[in-house]
One Martini backbone bead per residue (centre of mass of N, CA, C, O) as a GRO file, in nm:
protein
  331
    1MET     BB    1  -2.240  -0.107  -2.046
    2THR     BB    2  -1.911  -0.194  -2.079
    3ASN     BB    3  -1.665  -0.433  -1.950
    4THR     BB    4  -1.320  -0.472  -1.851
    5ARG     BB    5  -1.152  -0.768  -1.732
    6VAL     BB    6  -0.918  -0.951  -1.513
    7THR     BB    7  -0.856  -1.290  -1.465
    8LEU     BB    8  -0.782  -1.582  -1.302
    9ALA     BB    9  -0.674  -1.891  -1.457
   10SER     BB   10  -0.380  -1.943  -1.322
   11ARG     BB   11  -0.113  -2.056  -1.148
   12PRO     BB   12   0.193  -1.971  -1.116
   13ASN     BB   13   0.520  -2.102  -1.239
   14GLY     BB   14   0.693  -1.863  -1.159
   15MET     BB   15   0.664  -1.677  -1.396
   16ILE     BB   16   0.449  -1.473  -1.534
   17LYS     BB   17   0.175  -1.535  -1.752
   18PRO     BB   18  -0.064  -1.430  -1.967
   19THR     BB   19  -0.219  -1.719  -1.941
   20ASP     BB   20  -0.298  -1.667  -1.628
   21PHE     BB   21  -0.509  -1.496  -1.786
   22LYS     BB   22  -0.839  -1.336  -1.836
   23ILE     BB   23  -1.039  -1.174  -2.069
   24VAL     BB   24  -1.329  -0.977  -1.983
   25GLN     BB   25  -1.653  -0.918  -2.130
   26GLU     BB   26  -1.921  -0.697  -2.012
   27ASP     BB   27  -2.212  -0.610  -1.871
   28LEU     BB   28  -2.339  -0.366  -1.686
   29PRO     BB   29  -2.519  -0.306  -1.429
   30GLU     BB   30  -2.748  -0.158  -1.266
   31LEU     BB   31  -2.783   0.067  -1.035
   32LYS     BB   32  -2.827   0.076  -0.709
   33ASP     BB   33  -2.907   0.172  -0.423
   34GLY     BB   34  -2.600   0.322  -0.306
   35GLU     BB   35  -2.440   0.317  -0.564
   36VAL     BB   36  -2.115   0.307  -0.742
   37LEU     BB   37  -1.940   0.430  -1.034
   38VAL     BB   38  -1.609   0.350  -1.138
   39LYS     BB   39  -1.347   0.499  -1.322
   40GLN     BB   40  -1.057   0.384  -1.402
   41VAL     BB   41  -0.724   0.528  -1.450
   42TYR     BB   42  -0.522   0.405  -1.230
   43MET     BB   43  -0.304   0.114  -1.203
   44SER     BB   44  -0.142  -0.089  -0.983
   45LEU     BB   45   0.186  -0.239  -0.984
   46ASP     BB   46   0.295  -0.505  -0.760
   47PRO     BB   47   0.489  -0.737  -0.598
   48ALA     BB   48   0.260  -0.856  -0.408
   49MET     BB   49   0.096  -1.004  -0.633
   50ARG     BB   50   0.254  -1.268  -0.641
   51GLY     BB   51   0.141  -1.372  -0.366
   52TRP     BB   52  -0.169  -1.363  -0.449
   53LEU     BB   53  -0.128  -1.613  -0.663
   54ASP     BB   54  -0.094  -1.791  -0.433
   55GLU     BB   55  -0.184  -2.078  -0.226
   56ASP     BB   56  -0.194  -1.876   0.058
   57GLU     BB   57  -0.368  -1.881   0.364
   58GLY     BB   58  -0.128  -1.744   0.564
   59SER     BB   59  -0.145  -1.474   0.476
   60TYR     BB   60  -0.240  -1.132   0.495
   61MET     BB   61  -0.384  -1.235   0.231
   62PRO     BB   62  -0.585  -1.371   0.032
   63PRO     BB   63  -0.613  -1.536  -0.237
   64VAL     BB   64  -0.667  -1.540  -0.554
   65ARG     BB   65  -0.913  -1.668  -0.732
   66ILE     BB   66  -1.025  -1.860  -0.957
   67GLY     BB   67  -1.200  -1.619  -1.164
   68GLU     BB   68  -1.105  -1.372  -1.043
   69THR     BB   69  -1.034  -1.062  -1.002
   70MET     BB   70  -0.764  -0.894  -1.004
   71ARG     BB   71  -0.577  -0.751  -0.764
   72SER     BB   72  -0.593  -0.385  -0.692
   73PHE     BB   73  -0.484  -0.066  -0.696
   74GLY     BB   74  -0.660   0.260  -0.734
   75ILE     BB   75  -0.770   0.530  -0.950
   76GLY     BB   76  -1.069   0.747  -0.979
   77ILE     BB   77  -1.399   0.818  -1.121
   78VAL     BB   78  -1.709   0.917  -1.078
   79GLU     BB   79  -1.973   0.827  -1.315
   80ALA     BB   80  -2.191   0.709  -1.109
   81SER     BB   81  -2.481   0.781  -0.877
   82ASN     BB   82  -2.674   0.640  -0.573
   83ASN     BB   83  -2.490   0.830  -0.375
   84SER     BB   84  -2.474   1.111  -0.173
   85ALA     BB   85  -2.152   1.086  -0.102
   86PHE     BB   86  -2.124   1.063  -0.435
   87THR     BB   87  -2.031   1.248  -0.688
   88VAL     BB   88  -1.993   1.330  -0.989
   89GLY     BB   89  -1.627   1.343  -1.022
   90THR     BB   90  -1.514   1.200  -0.798
   91ARG     BB   91  -1.217   1.131  -0.639
   92VAL     BB   92  -1.072   0.795  -0.603
   93ASN     BB   93  -0.980   0.523  -0.391
   94GLY     BB   94  -0.893   0.163  -0.434
   95MET     BB   95  -0.986  -0.183  -0.475
   96PHE     BB   96  -1.055  -0.252  -0.816
   97GLY     BB   97  -0.879  -0.394  -0.994
   98TRP     BB   98  -0.874  -0.551  -1.313
   99SER     BB   99  -1.063  -0.277  -1.408
  100GLU     BB  100  -1.244  -0.031  -1.556
  101HIS     BB  101  -1.477  -0.099  -1.356
  102TYR     BB  102  -1.662  -0.009  -1.039
  103ILE     BB  103  -1.880  -0.150  -0.796
  104THR     BB  104  -2.024   0.028  -0.507
  105THR     BB  105  -2.125   0.149  -0.181
  106GLY     BB  106  -1.843   0.319  -0.066
  107GLU     BB  107  -1.679   0.210   0.188
  108ASP     BB  108  -1.398   0.165  -0.004
  109LEU     BB  109  -1.378   0.473  -0.040
  110VAL     BB  110  -1.141   0.748  -0.115
  111PRO     BB  111  -1.130   1.063  -0.117
  112LEU     BB  112  -0.987   1.314  -0.329
  113PRO     BB  113  -0.825   1.575  -0.400
  114GLU     BB  114  -0.842   1.840  -0.653
  115ASP     BB  115  -0.532   1.991  -0.625
  116VAL     BB  116  -0.411   1.714  -0.743
  117PRO     BB  117  -0.260   1.523  -0.939
  118LEU     BB  118  -0.356   1.208  -1.001
  119GLU     BB  119  -0.068   1.067  -1.029
  120HIS     BB  120   0.036   1.122  -0.735
  121PHE     BB  121  -0.135   0.868  -0.613
  122MET     BB  122   0.092   0.655  -0.725
  123GLY     BB  123   0.325   0.771  -0.542
  124LEU     BB  124   0.380   0.979  -0.306
  125LEU     BB  125   0.039   0.963  -0.250
  126GLY     BB  126   0.081   0.653  -0.208
  127LEU     BB  127   0.195   0.350  -0.138
  128PRO     BB  128   0.497   0.419  -0.167
  129GLY     BB  129   0.502   0.658   0.032
  130ALA     BB  130   0.391   0.513   0.281
  131THR     BB  131   0.605   0.291   0.290
  132ALA     BB  132   0.856   0.466   0.313
  133TYR     BB  133   0.789   0.631   0.564
  134HIS     BB  134   0.707   0.415   0.768
  135GLY     BB  135   0.948   0.212   0.723
  136PHE     BB  136   1.170   0.435   0.804
  137MET     BB  137   1.046   0.642   1.037
  138GLU     BB  138   0.852   0.419   1.229
  139LEU     BB  139   0.876   0.105   1.263
  140ILE     BB  140   1.115   0.126   1.475
  141ASP     BB  141   1.268   0.414   1.449
  142THR     BB  142   1.425   0.712   1.452
  143PRO     BB  143   1.626   0.847   1.254
  144LYS     BB  144   1.968   0.964   1.230
  145ALA     BB  145   2.186   1.183   1.186
  146GLY     BB  146   2.473   1.015   1.031
  147GLU     BB  147   2.364   0.774   0.932
  148THR     BB  148   2.361   0.451   0.767
  149VAL     BB  149   2.202   0.355   0.456
  150LEU     BB  150   2.073   0.061   0.302
  151ILE     BB  151   1.933   0.007  -0.038
  152SER     BB  152   1.724  -0.196  -0.194
  153GLY     BB  153   1.580  -0.121  -0.473
  154ALA     BB  154   1.648   0.201  -0.516
  155ALA     BB  155   1.478   0.256  -0.804
  156GLY     BB  156   1.223   0.220  -0.687
  157SER     BB  157   0.933   0.340  -0.560
  158VAL     BB  158   1.042   0.307  -0.262
  159GLY     BB  159   1.355   0.334  -0.253
  160SER     BB  160   1.372   0.628  -0.370
  161LEU     BB  161   1.218   0.754  -0.127
  162VAL     BB  162   1.390   0.663   0.106
  163GLY     BB  163   1.649   0.809   0.016
  164GLN     BB  164   1.529   1.101   0.025
  165ILE     BB  165   1.445   1.102   0.317
  166ALA     BB  166   1.724   1.043   0.434
  167LYS     BB  167   1.860   1.295   0.323
  168ALA     BB  168   1.668   1.500   0.464
  169GLU     BB  169   1.770   1.366   0.757
  170GLY     BB  170   2.103   1.322   0.729
  171LEU     BB  171   2.188   1.074   0.575
  172LYS     BB  172   2.363   0.809   0.455
  173VAL     BB  173   2.332   0.694   0.108
  174ILE     BB  174   2.293   0.353  -0.010
  175GLY     BB  175   2.260   0.200  -0.324
  176VAL     BB  176   2.085  -0.073  -0.496
  177THR     BB  177   2.124  -0.185  -0.836
  178GLY     BB  178   2.084  -0.302  -1.207
  179SER     BB  179   2.183  -0.019  -1.348
  180ASP     BB  180   2.332   0.255  -1.487
  181GLU     BB  181   2.084   0.434  -1.523
  182LYS     BB  182   1.988   0.413  -1.229
  183LYS     BB  183   2.244   0.509  -1.099
  184GLU     BB  184   2.248   0.795  -1.222
  185TRP     BB  185   1.976   0.885  -1.110
  186LEU     BB  186   2.044   0.857  -0.807
  187LEU     BB  187   2.290   1.047  -0.811
  188ASN     BB  188   2.198   1.307  -0.999
  189GLU     BB  189   1.883   1.341  -0.907
  190LEU     BB  190   1.862   1.226  -0.588
  191GLY     BB  191   2.145   1.226  -0.411
  192PHE     BB  192   2.309   0.998  -0.363
  193ASP     BB  193   2.613   0.896  -0.229
  194ALA     BB  194   2.574   0.586  -0.325
  195VAL     BB  195   2.608   0.335  -0.595
  196ILE     BB  196   2.523  -0.009  -0.679
  197ASN     BB  197   2.597  -0.243  -0.933
  198TYR     BB  198   2.538  -0.577  -0.891
  199LYS     BB  199   2.607  -0.676  -1.196
  200THR     BB  200   2.917  -0.513  -1.214
  201GLU     BB  201   2.969  -0.526  -0.904
  202ASN     BB  202   3.113  -0.575  -0.596
  203LEU     BB  203   2.924  -0.583  -0.327
  204GLU     BB  204   3.110  -0.630  -0.087
  205GLU     BB  205   3.327  -0.415  -0.159
  206MET     BB  206   3.137  -0.163  -0.183
  207VAL     BB  207   3.018  -0.164   0.100
  208ALA     BB  208   3.292  -0.144   0.247
  209LYS     BB  209   3.371   0.126   0.114
  210TYR     BB  210   3.104   0.305   0.189
  211ALA     BB  211   3.093   0.128   0.487
  212PRO     BB  212   3.349   0.093   0.698
  213ASP     BB  213   3.167   0.114   0.982
  214GLY     BB  214   2.893   0.046   0.876
  215ILE     BB  215   2.543  -0.030   0.929
  216ASP     BB  216   2.250   0.097   1.066
  217ARG     BB  217   2.060   0.065   0.801
  218HIS     BB  218   1.807  -0.145   0.638
  219PHE     BB  219   1.632  -0.157   0.319
  220GLU     BB  220   1.426  -0.427   0.217
  221ASN     BB  221   1.326  -0.542  -0.133
  222VAL     BB  222   1.483  -0.827  -0.232
  223GLY     BB  223   1.707  -1.002  -0.121
  224GLY     BB  224   1.936  -1.229  -0.087
  225LYS     BB  225   2.243  -1.108  -0.140
  226VAL     BB  226   2.188  -0.831  -0.014
  227LEU     BB  227   2.111  -0.933   0.268
  228GLU     BB  228   2.373  -1.077   0.331
  229VAL     BB  229   2.556  -0.826   0.315
  230ALA     BB  230   2.412  -0.660   0.524
  231LEU     BB  231   2.453  -0.851   0.766
  232ASP     BB  232   2.776  -0.834   0.744
  233ASN     BB  233   2.751  -0.484   0.789
  234MET     BB  234   2.631  -0.451   1.054
  235LYS     BB  235   2.577  -0.301   1.332
  236ILE     BB  236   2.541  -0.280   1.643
  237GLY     BB  237   2.196  -0.242   1.662
  238GLY     BB  238   2.072  -0.275   1.403
  239LYS     BB  239   1.834  -0.197   1.131
  240ILE     BB  240   1.560  -0.387   0.967
  241THR     BB  241   1.361  -0.352   0.682
  242LEU     BB  242   1.094  -0.571   0.566
  243CYS     BB  243   0.936  -0.517   0.259
  244GLY     BB  244   1.099  -0.717   0.054
  245LEU     BB  245   1.154  -1.036  -0.172
  246ILE     BB  246   1.164  -1.034  -0.498
  247SER     BB  247   1.385  -1.257  -0.571
  248THR     BB  248   1.169  -1.501  -0.457
  249TYR     BB  249   0.872  -1.496  -0.589
  250ASN     BB  250   0.955  -1.708  -0.847
  251ASP     BB  251   1.013  -1.946  -0.693
  252THR     BB  252   0.986  -2.311  -0.702
  253GLU     BB  253   1.180  -2.315  -0.456
  254PRO     BB  254   1.296  -2.302  -0.163
  255SER     BB  255   1.494  -2.094  -0.002
  256VAL     BB  256   1.753  -2.078   0.215
  257GLY     BB  257   1.867  -1.817   0.291
  258PRO     BB  258   1.992  -1.635   0.526
  259HIS     BB  259   2.229  -1.599   0.765
  260LEU     BB  260   2.139  -1.515   1.116
  261VAL     BB  261   2.389  -1.491   1.307
  262ARG     BB  262   2.433  -1.181   1.288
  263ALA     BB  263   2.172  -1.098   1.437
  264ILE     BB  264   2.276  -1.201   1.706
  265ALA     BB  265   2.566  -1.083   1.741
  266ARG     BB  266   2.437  -0.772   1.665
  267ARG     BB  267   2.156  -0.710   1.773
  268LEU     BB  268   1.919  -0.712   1.578
  269THR     BB  269   1.653  -0.542   1.401
  270LEU     BB  270   1.365  -0.712   1.259
  271LYS     BB  271   1.099  -0.581   1.039
  272GLY     BB  272   0.794  -0.610   0.916
  273LEU     BB  273   0.601  -0.489   0.617
  274VAL     BB  274   0.247  -0.379   0.605
  275ILE     BB  275   0.077  -0.104   0.490
  276ILE     BB  276  -0.231  -0.166   0.545
  277ASP     BB  277  -0.207  -0.119   0.856
  278GLN     BB  278  -0.193   0.218   0.781
  279GLN     BB  279  -0.450   0.327   0.629
  280HIS     BB  280  -0.569   0.520   0.860
  281ARG     BB  281  -0.284   0.717   0.813
  282PHE     BB  282  -0.243   0.841   0.528
  283GLY     BB  283  -0.305   1.139   0.563
  284GLU     BB  284  -0.072   1.197   0.763
  285ILE     BB  285   0.160   1.092   0.582
  286PHE     BB  286   0.110   1.281   0.334
  287GLU     BB  287   0.174   1.543   0.482
  288LYS     BB  288   0.474   1.472   0.531
  289LEU     BB  289   0.549   1.435   0.233
  290SER     BB  290   0.468   1.720   0.132
  291ALA     BB  291   0.692   1.870   0.286
  292TYR     BB  292   0.921   1.768   0.113
  293ALA     BB  293   0.815   1.863  -0.164
  294GLN     BB  294   0.803   2.173  -0.093
  295LYS     BB  295   1.136   2.161  -0.056
  296GLY     BB  296   1.259   1.973  -0.291
  297GLN     BB  297   1.330   1.655  -0.169
  298ILE     BB  298   1.127   1.520  -0.389
  299LYS     BB  299   1.123   1.258  -0.631
  300TYR     BB  300   0.940   1.109  -0.915
  301ARG     BB  301   0.844   0.815  -1.116
  302LEU     BB  302   0.666   0.689  -1.394
  303ASP     BB  303   0.557   0.371  -1.534
  304ILE     BB  304   0.361   0.374  -1.825
  305GLU     BB  305   0.093   0.175  -1.922
  306GLU     BB  306  -0.128   0.110  -2.194
  307GLY     BB  307  -0.376  -0.060  -2.085
  308LEU     BB  308  -0.521  -0.332  -1.940
  309LYS     BB  309  -0.410  -0.563  -2.142
  310GLN     BB  310  -0.100  -0.518  -2.039
  311ALA     BB  311  -0.074  -0.639  -1.749
  312PRO     BB  312   0.014  -0.949  -1.786
  313GLU     BB  313   0.299  -0.844  -1.901
  314ALA     BB  314   0.399  -0.591  -1.732
  315ILE     BB  315   0.448  -0.716  -1.444
  316ASN     BB  316   0.745  -0.835  -1.511
  317LYS     BB  317   0.904  -0.567  -1.470
  318LEU     BB  318   0.938  -0.612  -1.159
  319PHE     BB  319   1.135  -0.888  -1.204
  320ASP     BB  320   1.348  -0.780  -1.446
  321GLY     BB  321   1.410  -0.453  -1.407
  322THR     BB  322   1.259  -0.256  -1.642
  323ASN     BB  323   1.155  -0.059  -1.464
  324GLN     BB  324   1.090   0.319  -1.445
  325GLY     BB  325   0.948   0.305  -1.173
  326LYS     BB  326   0.631   0.335  -1.118
  327LEU     BB  327   0.400   0.086  -1.192
  328VAL     BB  328   0.147   0.156  -1.441
  329ILE     BB  329  -0.194   0.174  -1.548
  330ARG     BB  330  -0.356   0.323  -1.820
  331ILE     BB  331  -0.717   0.326  -1.890
   0.00000   0.00000   0.00000
């Protein structure tokens, strides 16, 4: 049996180029005792991947090495097994990388229930859902009804879920996005209270208009100008979740960054979020997310690209803003 995988050929300088990767085709070895062969079905493309491509040994995960299979999370089906813990047909998730097939001894596999559509584990019951719930509901303290939250990257896979959770909990939700189509989706489909298109509207004026008394909470996915405006409009004692700074990930020079004097003057709490720290709690978190879904309080959408070979080009949809929902590869 042959396998196709994608390896890192060179480290990107700025935006990722397809030539930064190499497509490899090879024969799969015979399974050894205790091993499992997984056929990957959906592969997640995430902004964090950009950091994994840099040669930063001090990050929360080591960089992908030149020549290694590109790292990613995915869901798949056990296609062959010499491990009694995993029967053929079992649905699993794990870090399979940019590869059609994955061989493992099984310790890194998480079995998935059979009564949920497989694609759900890419969105609501996947990394975006866990990130949204833990980052908003648990990371700092429990949000309170009546508070105002500002969300950057609000139409993204995490931001859109944060907004819906916040609405379900009785908060006023203000989203920031980069297109009128996304703005209309957030307002009309997801029920955000207000949405700002930062490309066509004055961000400072609109935030002041929609949050005249200030912002209680800010969920940061983008960084840059949005974070600066958020800092300028936070209430005393406000809370900021730092989930991502996607606007800076392709910078070739270090960015100056926002002026943090507001954080001092307003006694803000800023806390970084890396969701793999909570991987042992995903089952518990997904149960809480399912409760929202059962009440009709959460919707989500996937942006599906067909075929593993599309990944080196499709990943840049995360950084140019053209993705329409959670970006995944169907293999």
